[in-house]
Phi, psi and omega in degrees: 000128185279163178300326183297323172297320175295321179291341176297336182273353184276151177293162180301325184293319179296313180298317172306314176302315178301319178296335183279350182293141191286157174248347178274144180313302187304318182294316180298318176303317182294316176301320180297318180298317182299316185287322177299316181293319181297313177308315184289317176300321181293316181297324178286317192225359177092160186281338178298329182267003180296124178237143182295323180293329182286317173301317173304313180294316180295322180285339185075034184235154169297144182297338174293323181291324179296311187289343179296326180258332182228104187292341177202181182293325178300327182286327178294309176301319176302313181299323176293323181293315179301318180296313180299318185287325180293314178295323180290321180295319174299318178295323178296304182306322178294323181285325184272336188300325177280356188292131176224353175226169185296319181294323175296319182289323182295321180285314179295327183288313181300315179296326175292320181301309184295328173295315183295316180298320179293324181290320181291327178295324188270329188252100180291337178291327176297315180292323179293319179296320177298322177296327176289332180300318187298333184258358183240120185292326178292320176293324177297318182293319176297322179288324177295312176306316185292314176305318176300316181293319179295317178299329178289326174290324175296319176306310186299319180291319184294321179289329178291328177280326179226085186301334184284351187294145173285127185298315187293321182287324177297320179295321178292319180295313184296314183295320178298310183300316180301310178306309181302320186294319175298319177292321179298317177296314182297322172297316186296323181279355183264352172249191179292157184303317181297311178296317179297320176297321180293322174305314181295329178290319178298315180302309188297319177296316178297311183306309186292331177292325174292316187288315195237350186078018179293000000 
């Protein structure tokens, strides 16, 4: 699935905000500072406490410049979420592209789950942005579109590993497995580490049974 296909699922608000992002180098650098500042502040105090004036002060930009690109706090969090999903999709594509056998898919899938889990454990910003996703309709739509795109990549790897599979059925399975994986990892990081590790391992076994019949 191409990015244009993903964007087709997004509400007009998200598309409008994406169009406002700058094309000039100086403005892009300023936006980078703003997003870096917001990320630091979220890591320190959570997104609920994030204030636009604090972002501007941390980034070293006038508050008017911040509002030029991000009309409110939700737009800042949305931009961070879009960045996380874009980077994540690139990682998934890279991991699944070489897959041609069931064993390769098994390893690539488990590695991706482990990486996703490790990132959520290590990056409080990712956990906080996800929490914000649940209360923001636009972010929920973005997350769903990203899950569909990631599942489409998984389908291609699955069909390469098992060429006889029905594409439509494989697509339904991949999408469901991907959605369950996101939920499983987020549950795992909300409990103790030992219990969370066990949950992730259980999810991988269940997912591989559905995907490959293991």
